[in-house]
N, C-alpha and C positions, 0 to 999 in steps of 0.2 A: 247735955247736948254736945255734940262732937263737931270740931271745926273741920272743914275740908280744905286740905292743902293741894294745890294742883301741881302735878308732876308732869313734865313734857312740855310739848308745843301743841298749839291749836292747828287745826287744818289750814286755816287762812296764813298762819305764820310759815307753815311748810310750803305752801303754794307760792307765797311771796319769795321765799329763798330759792325755790326752784326757778322762778322767773329770772331773779337777778343772776343766777347760775348760768341759765341758758343764754342770756344777753351777753355775759362775759366770755363764755366759751365760744359763741358765734363770732365775736369781735376778734378773738385770738385765732380763729380758724381763718377769717378773712385776711388778717395780717400774715398768716403763715403762707397762704396762697399767693398773696402779692410778693412775699419775700422769695419764694420759690421761682416765680416768673423773673424777678430782677437778677436773681443768681444765674438762671439759665441764659438770660440775655447777655450778662457780663462774661459768661464762660464762651458764648458763641462769638462775641466781640474780640476776645482775647485770642481765640483760635483763628479768626480771620486776620487779626494783626500779625500773628506769628506766621501764618501761611504766607501772607503778602511779604514778610521780611525774608522768608526762605526763597520765594521766587525772585525777589530783588537780588539777593545775594548771588543766585545762579545767573542772572542777567549781567550783573556787574562782572562776575568772573569771565563770562563768555566775551564781554566788551573789551576787558583788559587783555585777554588773550587773542584779540583781533579775530574772534570767531562770532561776531555779532549776527552774522547770517543764520546762526544755529539757534537763536532765540525763538522759542514757541510763542506765537501770538495769542494763542488760547489753549487751554486744556484743562482737565479736571484733575482731582487728587486721588483718584482711584478708590479702592474700597476702604482704604484707611480714613479717608474723610468724605463719605458720600453726601451728596447734596452741596458740595463746595466746588467751585470752579474759578478759573482766573482768566484775565486778559492783560496783555502787555502791549503798551503803546510806547514806541520809541521814536522821538522826533529829533533828528539830526539838524545841525546848522540852524539853530533857533535864533541866533544873533549875527547879524552881518559883520559885526566888527570882530567877534570871537567865534570864528568858524569851527572850533574844536569843542564847542559847548553842545551837549546832547541832553535832552530832557527825557526821563523815564517815568512812566506811570504804571503801576501794577494795581490792578483792581480785582479784589477777590469777592465773589458772590456766594451768598448762602441762601438756599431754598428755604423759604418759610412756610409754615403751615397753611397759610392763606393763598398759596400758589404764587406769591410774588417773590421777589429777591431782595435780600438786604446787601448792600455794597459797602466796601471798605477800600479806599484808595490810598495808596502809599506812593509818594513822589520823590525823586532825586535828580540831581544834575550831575553829569559826568563831564570831566574836562580832561581831554587828552592833549597834552603839550607836544606830543610827538607828530601831530598832524601838520 
């Protein structure tokens, strides 16, 4: 009489391994999709912050050169950054005791895929002792 030695896997074992693999791979894919969205959001927020700082530097330079009348209240960033635009709000004489104090807000808007806009605002105060 010959003894039978089984070599290999049964169909049930193979199917169980495939199910475990499928669940693991789908979890990894969901994680990768979420990570991609987070990275894209962080990139867009960084771009908005850098663009706001660039506009703020231009506003400050015009202010210190006594050319604040040349500050653009709103504009876009052209073909380099499509979907981004900005608004500048300058409020002078915000304090009755300190007439030389000026408040500047720069808001950069980014068009989102849903048709709305994401806003990032950068604020500063300028104090001109020469006034």
